[in-house]
N, C-alpha and C positions, 0 to 999 in steps of 0.2 A: 559399652557392650551390653550391660543389663538395662539400659534405657533402649536400645534398640530391639531387645528380647522383649521387652514390656510392650513396645509399639507393635510389634508382630503379632503379639498374644491379642492385644485389643482389636486389631485388625481381623484376626482369624475368628474371633467371638462375634465380631460383627457380620462377618460373612457367614458364619453358622447361624445366625439370629435372623439375617436379611428377609428371608420368605415369612418368617413369623411376624415380624414387623409390617411387612406389607400386608398380610392377611389381617391382623389386627386393625390396621388403619383402615382397611376395607370396611371391616365389621363395624368400627366406629361411625364410619360414614353412613353405612346402613340404620344404625341405631340413631343418628343425629336426624336423619329422613324420617324415620318411623320410629319413635320412642317405644311405642306398644310392642315393637318386636322382641323387646327384653322382658319376657315373661316365662313363669315356670310352665305354662300350658305350651308355648312354642318350643321350649327345651325339650318337654317329653315328647314332642313330635318328631324332633330333629333326632333324638335318640333313639326312637322307633324305627325311623328311616335309616338310621347310621347302621343299626346293630347288624343286618345281613353284610352291609360293606365292610364294618370291622372283620368279621370272621372271613370274608374274602380277601381283605389286604393281610391279614395275618398269614394265611397260606401263600400269599404272593410275595410277601415279604421274606419267607423262607427259601423261596426259589431265588430272588434277587440276592440273598445274602452268600448263596453257593455260587454267584455269578450267572445264573441262569435269568430268562425272562420268559412268562408265560402268558401269550396272547389268546390262548384258547380259553381262559377263564370264564368270560361271560358266557360262551357258548355251552360249556360244562353246567353252568348254573342253570340255564335254560332247559338242556337236557334232563338234569335232576327235577327240574320244577314239573315237566311235562310227564315223566315217570311217574312222580309221586301223585300229581294232581288226577292222573287218569286212574291209578289204582286206588285212591281215596275218595271218590265220589260218593255220595249219600246214597245207601241202598235204595231210598224211596224217590230217588231224583228221577224225574220223568223221562229224560233223555239221557240216561246214562249209557255211557260208551261202552262198557263191558257188563252188561246186566247179569251175566251168570256168575260175575265174581262176588262173592258176599264181601260185607264189611271188614276191612283187614286192620289188624293192629297197626298202629302208626309206626311202629318199629320196622316192620316188613318191608314197606315200599323205601323206607328210607336206606335200608341195607342194600336192596336191589339197586337204587341209584348210586349209592357209594361204590359198587363193584363196576359199574359201568364207568362212572368217572375216576375211578382207580385204574381201570385197564387203559383208558386215554391218557391220563397222566404217565404212567409207566411207559407207554409208546413214546410219548415226549422225551422222557429221560433216556431211554434207550437210543433215541435217535441222536440226541445231544452228546451223551457220555460216549457211546460206542462207536457212531458213525461219524462223529465230530461235527454235525450239522450245528449250523448257528442257532442258538435257541430261539431266536424270534422268527426265522424262517420255518423251523420245525414246527412252533407252536401255531404260527398262522396257518400252516399247511392242515393242522390238526382241528383249527378252528372252522376252516372251510368245510372241512369233512364232516365233523359233527354237525354244522347248521345243515349242510345238505341232506345228510342222513335224517336228521331229525325233522326238517321240514318236510320231506317225502311222507315220512310216516304220520305227522300232524295233518297233513292236508288229506290223506287218504283217509284217515279215521275221523277226522271233524268236519272235513270240506271247508276249512278255513274259519271255523266258527270257535271262540275262545272257550276253553275249557272252564267250566265252573259247577256249581250244584257240588261243592266239596263237604265232607261229613263233618258234622258241627264238632266233633272231638278234634279234629285236625286243625279247623279254624280256630276253636278255642284255645289250643295248645300255642298257636302262632299270634294270636290277637288278643289272647287274655291280659289280664292286668290285675293287680291289687294295689291297695292304698297303703302307704306308709307314712305315718304323721300327717295324713291329709293330702299327700302329694300322689299322683297317679304314676305307678310303676309297671310300664308292659313286661309281661313274660318274657319277650324277645330279647330285651335289654340284658336280663339275667342270664340267658343262653350266651349271649355275647361276651360277658364277663366271664362265663365259666370256661368259654373258648380260649379267651386271652390268658386266663390263669393256666390252662393246659399248655399254651404256646410259651409261656414264661418260663415253665417248669422244663419243658424240651430243650428251650435255647440254653437256660442256664444252669441245669442240675443234671444234665444226660451226657453221655459219650456222643450220642449223635449231635447234639448241640454243640459241642466242642469240635467235633469234626466238621461240621457245617460252616463254622467260621474260619476253620484252618483251611478247607477247600476253596473257599470264595477268597480269602486273603492271599492265598499262595498255594495254589493246587500241587505245583512241583515239589515244593517243600513238605506239603502234607503226604505226598506219595512216599517221599524218602522216609518220612517218619513212619510208615506202616499204615497210613489211612486209606483206605480204598475209597477213590472220588466215585467210581462207579455205584458203588453199593451204597454210599452215602446220598448220591444224586436219586437213585432209585427210591430210597427210604423217605426223603425229602418230598419227592413228587406224588408217591403214594399216599403220604400223610395230606399233602395239598388236595390230590383229588378227593379222598374222603372229605376234607373241609369243604371244597367247593359243594360236593353233594348236599351236605348240612345246610350251607347258606342258600342252595336252590330250594330245598324243603322248606325252610324257614320263609323266603321270599314269596313262594307260592301260596303258601297258607296266609301270608300277611296280606296280599293282594287278591286273592281269590278269584282272579280271572285270568286265565293264562293262554299264551299264545307262543308261536314258535319264535317271537321277536324278544322274548323274556330275556334278559341277561346282556343284549347287546349293548356293547359300549362300557359294560362294567368292570373290564380289564383296565381301561384307561384311568376310570376313578381308583381302582386299587393301586395302580402303580403310582399315580400320582399323590394319593395319601401317604404311600411307603416313602417317596422320594421328599416330600415337604416334612415328613417326620423324621428324616437323618438316614435313611436306609441308601446306602449307596449302590447305584447301579451297576459299579464295577466289583460288588462282592464284598464279602467280610466284615462289614458294617452295619451294625443297626441293633435297635432296641425296642421291646414291646411297647414301653411307655411312648416313644417316640411315634410308633405306627398309630397308637391310639389318638394322640394328639393331633397328627397329620390329618387323618381320616375325620376327626369331629371338626377340625377347623375348615376344612373343605365342604364338609355337608352343612356346616352354619351358613357359609357363604351361599352355597347353592340355594339353600332353604330362604335365606335372606334376600336373595336376588327375585326369587319367585313371589315371596311374600310382598315385594314392593311393586309386583307386577311387570318385571323387566321383560321383555320378549325374549322368548326362549331361544331365539338365534343370537342375541347378546348374552345371554347365560352361557351358551355353549362356547362362544368367542371368548368369554373371561375365564371360564375352565380350562381352556387351551392354552391361554397366555400364562395362567397361573402354573400349569404343568410345564411349559417351555421354561419359564422362569426358573421353578425347581429344580429342572435338570441341569441348566445352567451353572445354577447355584454349587450343584452336586460336582459338576465337571471343574469348576473353578476350585473346590476344596481339594480334588485329587492333585490338580496342578500344583497347587500351594505346598501341598505335602511331599510331592516330588522334588 
């Protein structure tokens, strides 16, 4: 009997580690083909690109933990990016879109974008928790609505020209860096770490965190225990909306050339990073450490394929297969538990 239990435990550990093994093997192949890929400079670039996606994935993971799914994530990032970039163009920029608006403090456009994204996310929450809509369908509808409204505004305002000429204080906030022991550390990485610490505290040290896992694990039991599923869902989506806005704020300042296509497909990267990191799409399971590892592994592979000069279509194919594989592993883990 003990031997059978040990064999099952080993099989379960292998199942849990399969996606990590595959990604590490793929990484080793990239390093074998191009040994120069393994450098501090490249690692810094990867961290810089991964930082907004880490922020995004943490919010997406919270929604997955309560058993939800948010496909409007990428478009909310684009919405935030457009709001922040329009309001934070340099005063002396020759083609400033709103020439009568003075140079605003960074916090004000960020708060405005948070309000817009929070409203969108709360509507998603009410559609799911009150009207019992399927989370993916509700958020896909919101995704299209946001993209449509955002595109109309963007085209009318810019005529399809990318928004640029951002204020130096904004670009410095997002693109700035300092040196620690001779190693370049981008500011944006520090912001991602702070957001991760905030989410770790919420997940592990607050009543909301406990309710999240309870609602995701067994909503009926949570309701019997006095937990309000609707209220918990609303708080999680509200928190996620504000986080999306911050991620969009960072991404716009990092890239400094914004169109209505910014954020397209980010939701898939976020969900893939979560699932690779062990967050269950069925809800109730996940860790901050897992999310960070999942996002970083995915970003390393993405950057590695680009570094090798692999055609973007093959890169997208690889990303899609990795996501499918990660979801298949998640399903198998749930079947084993049953």
